[in-house]
C-alpha positions as CSV (number, residue, x, y, z in Angstrom):
1,M,0.0,0.0,0.0
2,K,1.4,3.4,-1.1
3,T,1.6,6.2,1.4
4,Q,-0.1,9.4,0.1
5,F,2.0,12.6,0.6
6,Y,0.6,16.2,0.6
7,S,2.3,19.5,0.1
8,I,1.9,22.3,2.6
9,A,-0.3,24.2,0.0
10,E,-2.6,21.2,-0.1
11,V,-2.8,20.8,3.6
12,S,-3.4,24.5,4.2
13,R,-6.2,24.5,1.6
14,L,-7.8,21.5,3.1
15,L,-7.7,22.9,6.7
16,G,-8.6,26.4,5.7
17,V,-5.5,27.7,7.4
18,A,-2.8,30.0,5.8
19,E,0.5,28.3,5.0
20,H,2.4,30.6,7.3
21,R,0.3,29.4,10.3
22,V,1.2,25.8,9.5
23,N,4.8,26.8,9.2
24,Y,4.7,28.7,12.5
25,A,3.1,25.7,14.3
26,H,6.1,23.6,13.4
27,R,8.7,26.3,14.3
28,A,7.0,26.9,17.6
29,S,7.1,23.2,18.3
30,K,3.3,23.1,18.7
31,V,3.1,20.1,16.3
32,P,5.9,17.8,15.1
33,S,7.4,18.5,11.7
34,P,6.5,16.1,8.9
35,V,9.0,14.2,6.8
36,I,11.2,16.3,4.5
37,F,11.9,15.2,0.9
38,A,14.2,17.3,-1.2
39,G,14.0,20.2,1.2
40,R,10.2,20.3,1.2
41,R,7.8,19.3,4.0
42,M,5.6,16.4,2.9
43,Y,2.6,15.5,5.0
44,V,0.9,12.2,5.6
45,Q,-2.6,11.7,7.0
46,A,-1.4,11.5,10.6
47,D,0.3,14.9,10.2
48,I,-2.9,16.4,8.8
49,E,-4.9,15.0,11.7
50,R,-2.5,16.5,14.2
51,L,-2.7,19.9,12.5
52,A,-6.5,19.7,12.4
53,Q,-6.6,19.1,16.1
54,H,-4.1,21.9,16.8
55,F,-6.2,24.4,14.7
56,S,-9.5,23.0,16.0
57,V,-10.6,22.0,12.5
58,D,-13.2,19.3,12.0
59,L,-11.3,17.3,9.4
60,A,-14.3,15.3,8.2
61,Q,-16.2,18.5,7.5
62,A,-13.1,20.2,5.9
63,E,-12.6,17.2,3.6
64,A,-16.3,17.3,2.7
65,E,-16.2,21.0,1.9
66,G,-13.0,20.7,-0.1
67,G,-11.1,23.1,2.2
68,Q,-11.5,26.9,2.4
69,H,-8.5,29.2,2.8
70,D,-8.8,32.0,5.4
């Protein structure tokens, strides 16, 4: 089974949170940083779930709505 990876742009769009807020959450050690490939953060489902919890986002609803950016 292949692991699905997501860019920070995709994650931010899905959660409806600006990219700089996701970056800050990592820099401030609020959530663990995801795996890095070729100098880019790549997120797996578990990372997205942690970020959703951190930002108090209902992930099921966000996925259903397709994500809205603030």
